[in-house]
C-alpha positions in Angstrom: -4.7 7.2 4.2 -2.3 9.6 2.9 1.0 9.9 0.9 3.8 7.7 2.2 1.6 5.5 4.4 2.8 1.9 4.4 0.0 -0.4 3.5 -0.7 -4.1 2.8 -3.1 -5.8 0.3 -6.3 -7.2 1.8 -6.9 -9.3 -1.4 -4.9 -10.6 -4.3 -4.5 -8.6 -7.6 -3.9 -11.5 -10.0 -3.5 -9.4 -13.1 -0.5 -7.7 -11.4 0.8 -11.0 -9.7 0.3 -9.4 -6.3 -0.9 -11.5 -3.3 -2.9 -10.7 -0.2 -0.4 -9.3 2.5 2.2 -7.7 0.1 3.4 -4.5 1.5 3.7 -1.3 -0.4 3.9 2.5 0.1 1.3 5.0 -1.2 3.1 7.3 -3.7 0.2 9.2 -5.2 -3.6 9.9 -4.6 -5.2 9.2 -7.9 -8.8 9.9 -6.9 -10.9 9.8 -3.7 -10.3 6.4 -2.2 -7.9 5.3 -4.9 -4.1 5.3 -4.4 -1.0 4.5 -6.5 0.9 2.0 -4.4 4.6 1.1 -5.0 5.6 -2.4 -4.0 9.4 -2.9 -3.4 11.6 -5.7 -2.3 13.7 -5.6 0.9 16.4 -3.8 -1.1 14.0 -1.0 -2.0 13.8 -2.0 -5.6 10.3 -1.4 -6.9 8.8 -4.5 -8.6 5.2 -3.1 -9.2 3.4 0.2 -9.1 -0.4 0.2 -9.5 -3.7 1.8 -8.7 -5.3 0.2 -5.7 -8.7 1.1 -4.2 -8.7 1.9 -0.5 -11.0 -1.1 0.1 -8.2 -3.4 -0.8 -5.6 -1.7 1.6 -4.8 -2.1 5.2 -2.7 0.6 6.8 0.2 -0.9 8.8 1.1 0.8 12.1 4.5 0.5 13.7 3.6 2.6 16.9 0.5 2.6 19.1 -1.9 5.3 17.9 -1.5 7.5 21.0 2.3 7.8 20.4 2.0 8.2 16.6 -0.4 11.3 17.0 
């Protein structure tokens, strides 16, 4: 995963009131396999920014891998 990748949560983060499936964007690499993810509404307004381990993220893909490469 890299900066600006669009990701979704694999598991809830109850202390941040985030639920499995919520979509965010990687905005910073904090450590190996730990990313700062910004969660925004459909108008682009951020409602949460937090550190998330890679194990709790799934990268979302809008194009087939062969085209995206």
